[in-house]
N, C-alpha and C positions, 0 to 999 in steps of 0.2 A: 723262325719254327722257336717257342720258345718252352721250358720246363715249366711245368704247373709247380708252384710252390704252396696254396693253399687250397691245394686237393681236400686234407683232411676237414677243411672246414664246409668246404662246399658240400663234403658228402656226412658231413654231422649233420646238416637240415632233417636230411631221411630219417633220420635214430631219432631225434626229437620229435616229429611228428609220428611217430609209434605206429606206424601202418606193419604188423608182423610182419610180414613175405619184403619191403620194404627194408626193415631192418636187419633181415639176416643176408638179404645181399650187400647191403652195406655192407656190412661186418666182416662181411669176402673177400669184398674189393679190397677195404682198406687195408685187411691183413697184406692180400696180394700186393698192394701198391709201397705197401710201409716193407717189406722183405727186399725190395729194387735196393736200399738203400744198406743193406750187409756189402754190396760188389761200390756202392758210392755212386749208382743208378738212381734218374729220376727220370719219371713218365711225363709224357708230354701234357697240352694243355687238351689235346683232341682227344685220347685216351680219355681223360677222364669226362669230358662230353658225352662219349658215345657211351662209357660207363655209368652216367646219369639214364642214358635211355633206355639201358638194360633194366636198373633199377626200377625204372618208371614203368618196368614192360611193354616197354613198344618194341625194343627188338630182343630177342637171345642171343645167347652166347657165339653161335654161331654167326651172325647178322655182325657183331662186336668185331668178331676176328677176321671179317670178311673186309669189314671196312678197314679197318688199321691196317693190313694186309695193302691195300689198293692206295690208302693212304701215302704207305711209304715206295710202292711202286712211281708214285709222281716224284719223291723228294730223291729216287734215283739217282737223279742227272747231278743233282747239289749233294752228293753224299760228300760229309764230313766227321770226322771221330763224334762229333755232339750229337748228332741225327744216329748214327749209328750205334751210341751207347742209349739213345732216347724206346732207337729202334728195339732193341732188345728190353728194355724197359717193358714197354707196353706189352711186348708177343708173349713177354714168361710170365708179364701181368694177368694175362686173361687168361693163360695155361693151369697158374694154380689158380684163377678162380673156379676156372671148370673142374680141376680134381678134386679141390674140397666144397664143391655143389653137388657129389659123390656121394653116393652111402658105401659105394662097395670099396672093401679092403681085405689085403692078405697081409698077414704078416711074417713077412720073410725077406733075405735078400732082395729077392726076386722084384717084389715090391717098388723097392728102394732104386732099383737099375732101371725099373717102370720109368718111374719118375721122372728121373732125372731123361730120359729120352721123352716123353713127355712135353717137358720144359723148354729144353736146348735143343730139339728136333728141326733144322732151318738155321739155328742159329748159330753151334760148334758142333765142328764136324763131327766129332767123339761122343755123340752125344746119345746117351745109354750106354759107351764101353767104358770099360774099366781099361784105367790108367796103366800104361807097360814102361813107364821109367819114372825114376826116383827126381823131387824136387823139393824146392824150401822156398817159404814165402816169405817177406819183410814184414812185422807185425809194429805199429807203432808203438800198439800200449806195449810192446817188448822193447820199446829203443832200438828198433831194426832187425832183432833175433828173431830166431824163428822157433816153431812149433818142429818135433820131429814126428815126423808122418810115418804109417805103415810101409816097409818096404813092399816095393809092388808086387812082388814075386810071390808075398801071404798076403795082399787081399782078399780074396775069395773064403780063406780058410779063416783069416779074422774075423770078416765078417759074419760067418756061419755059427766060429763060437760064439760072438757077440748074442745073434739072435739065438742059440741052442740054449745059453745061458738066462736070458731072458726067459726066454717059453718055461723055461722049467722054475720060477723062478714066482713064488704064493706072496698075492699083496694083503690075504687076508689076514684079519686081527692087526693087521702092521696100522702104526700110526702114521696121519699126515706127513708129520715130518720124515720117517721114518720109509714112506711112500717117495716122498719126493725126492732125498739123497739117494733113492734107488735109482728111478724116471733118470735123474741128472745123470749118473755115473753110467748108467747105458747110453743117452744121447750122448755124452761124448767120449765113450767110447766109440760110435760108431762114426761118430765125426771125425777124430784122430783118425780113423783109416784113411782119410782121403780118398775113396777109391775113383776117383773121377779128377779129369785135368782141370776142370773149371764147374763150380755151381754147386760145391759138395754144402756148402750152408743152407742154400736158399732148399734144395733138394731135402737137407736133413730135416729142414724143420715143419716142412710138407708131411716129411710123413711122419714124424710125432705129431702132429697136430692130428691127422688120421688118428695113430694113435691113441691118446689120450681121447679122443671123440669113442673110443671101442669101448671106455671108463664109464660111461655115459656123463661127461663133464660138459655144461655149457660153456665154456671158455670165456675169460675176459679177453675176445680179441683186441682189445687197444694197447696190449701190452706188443703183440708183433708188432702190428701196424706200427707203434710212435719208437718203439727200442728195439729194433731187428740189429744194429750194431752192436748194441750192447750186449744183445746173445751173441753177435760173433764174438767180441770180447772174453766173455765169460770163456767160452770155448775154447779159443787162446789158453785163458789163464787156468785152465781145469786141465789143462793138457802138456806145461812148461814148468819143468825146473830149472835150477842153475845154481848147483852147489855151489861153486864157485863166491857167487853171488850171495847165497844164503834163503834163495827163492826157493820154491816148491809148491808143485798143484795146486791150486787154490779152486775147491769143487761149488765154495760159499757165494759165490757172484751170480754163477747158474741157479744154485737154488733160492736167491733171492728174487730171479728173475720167473721159477715156477710157482714160488709161492703168492707174485704178482698175479700170475696166471692164471691158477687154479683155487684158488681163495681170494677171501676178503682183504687182505694183507696190503699194503701199498708201501712196500718198500722204493727208499727212492734211489732209482737206475740210473747212475752218471757213470760214463767214461773214465772219468778222470781218476774215480776209486779204485780203478783196474791197472793205473799204470804201476809198471814197477818201482819207480820212484816218488810213488803217492807216498807222503807220509800220513797213517790211521791218525783219525780225530774221531770228534764225538758226529760228525755229518754223516759217519759211515756207519752205523748198526748192526748190531751182532742181529743175528737172527735166534727169532721165537720160538718157543716152543708152542706145539698144537696136539690135542691130544686123540683130536676126533681120529678115524680111521679115510681112505683114498674117498671110499664107499656113501660114508656118512660126511663127505663135503661135497660129495655129487649130489645128494641131497639137500644141501645149504643151500648151494647156488640152483638150484634151481626153484627152491622156494623163493630164495633172495630174488629172482626173476618176477616170478608168478605166484605171489602171498595165495593165491585161491585156487593153487595147483588140486587137483585129487591125487587121492594116494594108485588107484588103477592109472593114472598119467605117469605118475614119478615110475611105476613099475615099468611101464611099457620105456620107456625115455633112458631107463638104464640097464633093460632085460633081466629085469628081475622079477619073481615070484610079487604080487600084494602081501601075502601074508610075511616075505622076507620084509619089504616095507613098513608094514604095521609093528615089527617088530624091532624094527631099527630105529623107528623112530620113537618109542616107546622106550629105549636103551639112550637116547638123545635128548631125551626129557630129562632122564632120572639126574646125567651128568651135568644139565645145565643146572 
């Protein structure tokens, strides 16, 4: 059994073909597969083959899941670490694809816990369970040091606090720059709580993707597909400080990730930029300003994907009235 190293090239062919339903499925699969890199896991060639059948409309996700389960039953007799890792990657990728294909979403800690349970059921004994011990994790980007995670006794209270703060926050009339800064801080905070024993980053990513979609964003799926390890390292740097070494929490790396995800920016996302020993230079550009609002950026993204889209369609996509869309587009034309 081999791990597929060219899966993104194989799936990219469906995006080039431009058939809408295939493009949407492909982007979801790319995100789901790419997120496995967060924990250094690689999916199998068999998953890619089966995913392609799903994209082509020959089978549904239930059949994909059934085939993968049967595939690993056959391999059980010769299980080794490589097979176990690809089994986790394959099964979690299918579940991410399933969750991201659903339109339902609740903004609360229970949704985060449920996502973890759905992703890792049958893989981790603690799927969907809050951890009951403290731990540390050695990080490459910190030269083996660790982020300080929330004490297990305070996890539920910490999550409730972060979610309540976010619910009460208003993005109305904020610039994209201000909105991204706040979204990054919320994402960073719930990740730092690290409520689960394993699988925190993938769970956080799926939750945040679902949350961002409630803003009406048609996101650049390539960012999570190609830079999931960067995403994790950016979360690490956003939550790490060491006064003795004069190192402080730095959320700008995460902000660059979100800019690429939500706008037309194309910051170079390199893991080496985040290493605590990295010497800053001109190849690590500073953040640029952006005067449009979160709502306006969502409209821009929709028009970019479909230049002939109607205002009625935009209104439906971001859950606003046609009158609001007309007003926003007039304001945007004045800014241009």
